[in-house]
C-alpha positions, 0 to 999 in steps of 0.5 A: 499512458503509453507503454515505454517498452511497447516497441519490443517485438511480439513474442510468439503466441503459441510459445507465450501461451505454453509458457503461461500455462506451464507457470500456472500449472507449477503454481497449482502443483506448488500449492498442493505440495506446500499448502502454506504457499496458497496465501502467497499465490492469493496475494499475487493474484490480488495484486494483479486484480488490483492493478487490472481494476485500477486500469479498468477504472481509467478505461471505463471512464475514458470510454464513457467520456467519449475518448478513444482507448486503443490498448488495455494491457497487464504488464509491459514490453513484448505482447504475450497474448492479446485480442481486439474487441471494437477499437481496443486491444486487450492482452498480457505483456511479458514484464508483470510490473503493472499495467496501463490503458492507452488513451490517444492524445494524452499530450499535445505532442502526440500525433493522431489521425485528424478524424480522431482528434475530437476523441482525444484526451486533450480535446475533452472538457476539463470535467471529463479529463478529471473523471478519467484521470482520477477513476483509477484512484477512485477504484483503489479507494473504493476497494480499500473501503469495501475490504475494510468494511468486510473486515469490521463486519466479518471479523471485527476491529482490533483495539488495545485493552488495559488487560495484560497480554504477556509478562516477560520472564524475570521482569519486575512485573513477573516478580511482582506477581502479574499474570496475562489476563490481569486488567490494569486499574491504576499505577502509583494511585493514578487510574488507567482508562487507556493503555497509552497512559501506562508508559508515562506512569512507568517512566515517572516511577523508574527505580521506585517501588510502585503500587499497581492495582489490578483486577483478576477473576473479578477481585482487585489486588494491589501489587508492588513493582519497581520499573527498571531500565531494560535495553535503554527503555524504562519498562516493567515487562508487560504488553497489552492484550489485543481485543477484537470486537465485531462492528455493527453494519451501520456503524461500520459504514462510517468507521470504515472511512475513518480507518482508511483516513487514518491509514492514509495519514500513516502512509503519507507520514511513512512516504514523507520519512522515506523521501526526506533528506534523512530518509534518502540517506538512511535508504542509501545506507540500507542498500549499500551497507546491509545491517549498517547503523542508521539504515532502515530495518527490515520492517521499515524499508519499502518493498517491491512487488516481490517483497510484498508477495514474499513477506505478505504470506508470512505476515497474514499466515492463512488468515483470510481477513489478514489478506483483505487487510493487506490488500486494503493497505496496498490499495490505499498506498496505490491511491496516494502514490498515484496522486503525487502531483508530478507526471507521469502519475495521475496526480501530475495529469490532474495538475496539468489539466487543472492549470490549463482549465484555470489559465484558459478561463482567466485569459479567455482563450484556450491555454495548452501547456507545451509538455516538452518543457515538463520532460526534464522533470518527468525524466527525473521522476521516471529515473527515480522510480526506476532506481527505487524499483530496482533497489527495492527488488534487490533488497527483497531478493537479498532478504529472501536469499539470506533468510532475513 
């Protein structure tokens, strides 16, 4: 792709290097003064490396495919610092909102030197185009897999057990004598093998004294509790205990992929909820009317990079495994986000390349899409992304200032 802000004037290198050095020094001082900020800084660094590795995937695939890559930058806008190695310029730009690799001839509208035409993206065979386009997504999925594998082997996998984790004060469960650590065996005579079976049985027994069989210290006990409506929900006042079990290396090989697929499904569902008509309406309320009924809660709404860094530190605490889990989730999200089949996403370039290759084979001659016809759609997508980015940053800053 091309930096949309690439025409901005170059920043004085000495001042830029001084400014970056001062920023790094302040971060180091901040970590020493407030050790709790170390994880926040680690998340920020992890995001930067994730972006760099995504773009490095494109760069390596382009070079191996014989394409000419002229720029590899972190950030957009004015150049802060750069160096040239071979035909590629590497560097940092002023706006840290992502990164990009510039491969010549990405569209049929770009003008290139005649001697470089054979090395343009548009002149490459279909397979090489697809390898280059999907290289970034592949890197994201590989990183997510490696992080997930490390968590399963090093820390273990969390699972919801049938053991009680907590008991609410003055709840039916506490009145009945239940305690954290008790294992549920049956409710109303129905045996329990999974915590998901608890809620339906509790709802069916609302307002009725019900026998609940538990195991405590190896002994079986039968208690009587009466489920009641609390805050509009039928409950007895207990939550499940989360148990962590280490996964053998061989088992983790396949289970890591399963976890990623499950996470990808949840991400697609969440994205679908946001871009649906009802989701757009809810998000609009969230932006225009803080705390309004019908908007997204703080836990549900989308986050910008600011929010990920700010909230991520409190979310993972000082847990190294939590940091890996967050980075794994971010990589899955970036992979799916880039696969959206619209320009300027990687998925959009893949759709165009596939259409051109298929049409060329059917017609027996080369077919090239005139991308001027796609500009209106691309402009709308870019506008929507810009609005989403600005609004999420606004919400994140508002949340930080208000302390919510």
